[in-house]
C-alpha positions, 0 to 999 in steps of 0.5 A: 409331175412339176409344171417347169416355166408356170408362173405361180400368182402371189399368195395374199395373207389376210391381216389378223386383227392387231395388224389391221388396226395398226394399219388404220391407225397409221393411216390416220395419224398421215391424215391427221398430220396433213390436216394439222399442216394445212390449218397452220399455214392457213392461220400463218396467211391469215395472221400475216394479212391481219397484222401485216403493216399494209392491213393495219395502215388500213384498219388504223389509219384515220386523223383521229387514230394516228394521235397518241392514246391520250388524246383519241380518248378525250376527243371521242369522249367529246372533251377538247384537247388543248396542248401548249403554253406561252403563246404556242397553242395546239387546240383540238375538237371532235365534231359529228357535223360535215365538212361543209357545216364545220366550214361554214362556221369558221368562215362566217367572219360577219356573224362572229359576235354572235356565237364567239365569246367576248367578239362584240363586232366582226366586219368583213372588210375585203373580199378576194375569193379565197383571201379575205380580211375582217376586223375584230373587236374583242373585249376582255374583263376580269375582277381587276381590269377591262380591255377592248382590243381591235385586230384586222386579221387576213385569211387564206382559204383552201377549201375544204381543208384548211384556213391560214390566218394572220393579224396584219393590223390591230393590238396584237404584236403577232398573230398568226395560225391555221385551222385544219379540217379532217373527215372522220369515218367511223370505221374503215371505207364508211362515209365520214359522219365527224370532223377533226378540226385542229387550231394551231395559233402562235401570238404575242402579248398584247395590252395586259399588266404582264405576259403571264396574265395575257397568256392566262386570259388568252387560254382560257379564251381560246377554249372558250372559243373552241367549245362555242365553235363546236357548239355552233357548228352541232346547231348548225348540223341540227337544223 
């Protein structure tokens, strides 16, 4: 006898071992592909964040980091960076100190003779707030000759970042430039623990047998002066 109109339940055939392992393998491959894709996407995002221009700027935008590699290496070794010739110079030094200590040394006009080489006297003659004038007398001695020079210098102070200066009278036909102070942190977002001091100066020959001799003496004295300033800043920082 038949059962017309009656529905039949589907017959489920059991999987043999080969088909079972094939199904498991296919499922594993899909899961592996999904995990690999997720990892690649995440890695790409992380790579983009780390090496994007914005992130790089945040990590390496300090005043020292922006300088050429050779200068960065020299400064971090505690060495003086000296650039220029024939009366146009840029000198840099990195000092472990605060902006205030560096500023105090650079504006201590009346005591320059105490720590600057060759300076026999320095006197503040005008004080108009951020504008000052001081007169400095220096002695230059070589194996052949000895020269005493007097120069009156006017400064304009823009605390705490810059000091502009210009000779307004004396034995130098031309002298002008500026001091720039920039705080330097050991790593991004950390408080600064060093100061990058940059000295830019343009000078015209004064008393000397020749221009070449003048520039040679001036360059030696300029390096000695910056080294003395670094030493004085460090001494005051430790007091």
